[in-house]
C-alpha positions, -999 to 999 in steps of 0.1 A, spaced: 127 -134 -302 157 -157 -298 186 -135 -285 223 -138 -296 235 -156 -266 208 -184 -272 217 -185 -308 253 -191 -299 244 -219 -275 222 -235 -301 250 -232 -328 275 -248 -305 249 -277 -298 244 -282 -336 281 -284 -343 286 -308 -314 259 -331 -327 273 -333 -361 308 -337 -347 297 -366 -324 280 -385 -353 312 -382 -374 332 -396 -346 308 -424 -336 282 -436 -358 262 -451 -329 255 -416 -318 231 -412 -346 210 -441 -333 204 -422 -301 189 -391 -317 177 -400 -351 141 -405 -340 140 -368 -327 165 -348 -347 156 -340 -383 173 -318 -408 148 -289 -399 158 -291 -363 191 -274 -373 185 -236 -372 216 -215 -371 232 -226 -402 215 -240 -433 247 -260 -442 242 -281 -412 208 -291 -424 224 -303 -457 252 -321 -439 227 -339 -415 205 -349 -444 235 -364 -462 244 -383 -429 208 -397 -428 210 -408 -464 241 -428 -457 227 -446 -427 225 -483 -431 244 -481 -465 278 -470 -457 299 -461 -427 294 -425 -417 327 -405 -415 343 -374 -429 351 -389 -463 318 -406 -470 298 -376 -460 319 -355 -484 315 -379 -510 277 -378 -506 276 -340 -505 297 -340 -538 271 -363 -553 244 -337 -545 265 -309 -557 265 -293 -524 303 -295 -517 328 -269 -529 354 -285 -554 374 -274 -583 347 -290 -606 320 -275 -586 331 -241 -572 295 -231 -566 291 -258 -538 279 -241 -506 298 -263 -481 335 -257 -480 362 -284 -470 372 -263 -440 337 -260 -427 331 -297 -426 365 -307 -413 362 -284 -384 331 -303 -373 349 -335 -364 370 -315 -340 341 -300 -322 337 -327 -295 360 -353 -279 334 -379 -273 298 -388 -284 286 -395 -249 271 -360 -245 250 -360 -276 217 -363 -257 225 -332 -239 232 -313 -271 202 -327 -289 180 -316 -259 192 -280 -265 184 -281 -302 149 -296 -296 139 -270 -270 151 -242 -293 131 -256 -321 101 -257 -297 108 -221 -287 107 -210 -324 73 -229 -328 59 -212 -298 69 -179 -311 54 -185 -345 21 -197 -328 20 -167 -306 23 -143 -336 -5 -161 -353 -25 -160 -321 -21 -122 -319 -33 -118 -355 -64 -141 -349 -72 -123 -316 -71 -89 -334 -96 -101 -362 -116 -127 -346 -155 -122 -341 -156 -153 -318 -130 -147 -290 -139 -178 -271 -134 -201 -301 -101 -183 -308 -89 -190 -272 -99 -227 -277 -82 -231 -310 -49 -214 -297 -50 -236 -266 -53 -267 -287 -24 -258 -310 -3 -250 -280 -12 -283 -265 -2 -301 -297 32 -283 -295 37 -296 -260 28 -331 -270 53 -330 -299 82 -323 -275 100 -356 -274 115 -368 -242 150 -384 -245 153 -394 -210 129 -422 -201 132 -437 -167 120 -473 -172 126 -481 -135 100 -455 -124 75 -467 -151 79 -503 -140 75 -494 -103 42 -474 -110 29 -503 -131 35 -528 -103 20 -505 -76 -11 -499 -98 -16 -537 -103 -11 -544 -66 -37 -516 -59 -62 -529 -83 -60 -565 -70 -62 -555 -33 -92 -532 -41 -75 -501 -25 -82 -479 -56 -113 -477 -78 -106 -496 -110 -122 -471 -134 -155 -456 -143 -181 -483 -140 -208 -484 -166 -234 -502 -143 -234 -531 -166 -216 -557 -146 -205 -581 -173 -191 -553 -194 -173 -537 -164 -158 -571 -157 -144 -574 -192 -131 -539 -190 -113 -548 -157 -134 -525 -136 -149 -499 -161 -135 -472 -183 -99 -462 -176 -85 -426 -172 -67 -413 -204 -89 -438 -226 -109 -428 -255 -141 -448 -258 -163 -449 -288 -199 -460 -286 -213 -465 -321 -246 -475 -338 -270 -468 -365 -297 -441 -358 -324 -453 -334 -304 -481 -318 -300 -464 -285 -265 -448 -284 -275 -417 -266 -298 -436 -241 -269 -459 -231 -243 -432 -229 -266 -412 -207 -274 -442 -186 -237 -447 -180 -233 -411 -171 -261 -413 -147 -248 -445 -130 -212 -431 -127 -224 -397 -113 -243 -418 -87 -212 -434 -74 -192 -403 -69 -177 -396 -104 -179 -362 -120 -194 -365 -155 -197 -338 -182 -221 -345 -211 -220 -325 -244 -251 -331 -263 -253 -318 -298 -285 -338 -306 -308 -335 -276 -315 -307 -252 -304 -308 -215 -341 -308 -206 -347 -339 -227 -318 -358 -212 -329 -349 -176 -364 -361 -183 -348 -395 -195 -329 -395 -162 -361 -389 -142 -377 -419 -160 -348 -441 -152 -344 -432 -115 -381 -428 -108 -392 -458 -128 -418 -438 -146 -432 -446 -180 -420 -418 -203 -452 -421 -223 -473 -407 -194 -454 -374 -196 -486 -357 -208 -516 -338 -193 -533 -358 -166 -508 -387 -173 -492 -391 -140 -507 -403 -107 -499 -387 -73 -474 -415 -64 -457 -409 -99 -455 -372 -94 -437 -379 -60 -413 -401 -77 -407 -375 -103 -398 -350 -76 -377 -376 -57 -357 -384 -89 -353 -347 -96 -339 -343 -61 -315 -372 -66 -303 -358 -99 -296 -323 -85 -273 -337 -60 -252 -357 -84 -218 -346 -100 -233 -343 -134 -233 -314 -158 -250 -312 -192 -242 -288 -221 -265 -286 -251 -253 -256 -269 -255 -262 -307 -225 -260 -330 -199 -268 -304 -166 -275 -320 -139 -298 -306 -119 -267 -296 -149 -254 -276 -156 -287 -260 -119 -291 -250 -118 -256 -236 -149 -262 -215 -136 -296 -203 -102 -281 -192 -120 -253 -172 -143 -280 -156 -113 -302 -148 -95 -273 -132 -124 -264 -110 -141 -298 -104 -116 -325 -114 -140 -343 -137 -136 -380 -145 -154 -384 -178 -166 -363 -207 -193 -377 -231 -197 -362 -266 -230 -369 -284 -221 -373 -312 -190 -370 -333 -206 -365 -367 -226 -335 -355 -195 -316 -344 -187 -288 -369 -152 -290 -383 -129 -261 -384 -129 -254 -420 -97 -259 -439 -96 -254 -476 -92 -288 -495 -97 -308 -465 -118 -340 -468 -145 -348 -442 -127 -380 -435 -96 -359 -426 -117 -335 -405 -132 -364 -385 -98 -380 -380 -85 -347 -366 -114 -344 -342 -109 -379 -330 -73 -374 -325 -80 -342 -305 -103 -359 -282 -78 -387 -276 -52 -361 -269 -76 -344 -244 -82 -377 -226 -44 -381 -221 -37 -345 -213 -63 -345 -184 -60 -381 -175 -99 -385 -179 -120 -408 -199 -135 -394 -231 -165 -411 -246 -176 -401 -281 -207 -414 -298 -205 -421 -335 -225 -436 -363 -219 -467 -384 -222 -465 -420 -250 -481 -441 -229 -513 -448 -243 -526 -415 -278 -527 -430 -267 -552 -457 -253 -576 -431 -272 -604 -412 -288 -591 -381 -272 -557 -387 -241 -568 -369 -213 -541 -370 -177 -543 -378 -149 -518 -369 -146 -509 -405 -182 -496 -404 -172 -467 -383 -185 -437 -404 -162 -413 -422 -129 -423 -407 -107 -453 -398 -88 -430 -376 -116 -436 -349 -108 -472 -347 -71 -464 -344 -75 -437 -317 -99 -454 -295 -89 -478 -266 -124 -492 -264 -151 -495 -292 -186 -506 -283 -212 -513 -311 -249 -514 -305 -274 -530 -327 -311 -542 -327 -315 -574 -348 -353 -569 -351 -346 -538 -373 -332 -560 -401 -347 -596 -395 -382 -606 -386 -387 -629 -356 -367 -611 -331 -381 -593 -300 -379 -554 -305 -364 -549 -272 -336 -574 -278 -303 -554 -282 -267 -566 -288 -238 -547 -274 -205 -557 -291 -172 -551 -274 -154 -547 -307 -121 -533 -295 -105 -535 -259 -70 -524 -259 -63 -539 -223 -85 -570 -225 -106 -594 -245 -125 -580 -275 -151 -594 -300 -174 -602 -271 -212 -598 -273 -237 -588 -245 -274 -594 -247 -294 -564 -234 -330 -555 -232 -342 -520 -239 -369 -508 -216 -384 -482 -237 -407 -468 -212 -378 -462 -187 -354 -453 -215 -327 -477 -201 -310 -509 -209 -310 -540 -185 -298 -575 -189 -318 -596 -213 -343 -619 -196 -361 -634 -226 -353 -664 -248 -316 -669 -255 -308 -652 -288 -337 -628 -287 -361 -648 -307 -398 -639 -305 -421 -663 -287 -417 -654 -250 -424 -619 -238 -393 -610 -218 -399 -599 -182 -378 -574 -164 -386 -571 -128 -373 -540 -111 -352 -562 -87 -333 -576 -118 -325 -541 -130 -312 -531 -96 -290 -563 -94 -277 -558 -128 -268 -522 -125 
């Protein structure tokens, strides 16, 4: 608990903040973003006074007289007409004499904020003790408590922002990127896309790859994971739809260039079996891990990613897919709100660990009523928060699903949002179903039927 000496320091800070504002209105501009009435703790009257100050801001000068007038209007100030008022004339007049200058208000505000955070940590710890004593799933409890504590840490504002340091770091990063002394990001293997992303997916970014069922979301995401792990990046894949064995079989098809339809009795030649073994050996040496446990909540995924990052320093986590993640049930909470909270939690995870997080998601059925099935950001299923949280949104679609006359392999990949570059760009891809991979489109421009596209292996390697 907060001890008496700490309470005294906080009480002094609260009086100093109020006194500074009464002496110099500009002091309020410095702290108003961070200090709210509930930040005041040691005296309920201070909350009422600060609330009155906030209400006067921008309407009248803030001084002893105007604040008293506002408190009288709210029947909170003690007068002959209102003896029941809780704030006395002596109490408020003493505040103006608490500090000789407003220049130290940030120091006092910081004390208040840290004390508020201390109280919240104590409260969360008490809740955690109760949950630990009653929970049947202790791992889930640990994950949930960890996420709540992380949210507390993220909610602690910083009053002292050194813009010089930020500017120097930004200049250094730009110079390093231009000179090629640092790796730009996590390359997808699709060179045109990587170019528009300025070298690939960036650390701390949340990426959404969305599409209707059957368009190849999982195939493309795992292809990216396989490519990135092959160039030294550590990738963690969380699959709620497919088993780890199914995903690795896809990887073997890609690397060994083996038709997946031949994975049946007597279906592979000796040379193909050799390529299977060679592809399996390549995969086993890559920095790639796959988790396929069902019913993984965001809390469990985040807990696993944190442990992996501590041990392995992972570069990207891929979650397939968002709508399959079970939400932590809260009475009265809509599914849209649940998805929004999961999206925000994954964005916070990316920033916390400075890694890329890619989540797969579905578009709603509105896409099917549109020409060629072309998606919009508003089609992201169940929550507009996904669009807001993500730094990059990619949409995948197959025109042949909705319109006759298009090659079934023809696939469109739309760069629908790109926080640090151009967006509303479209890339033509070809889905090689036998190898479960995407390559650059090699058929007729626009994907129209009439010329069977060819995809020599050399084209695939040049493209990826």
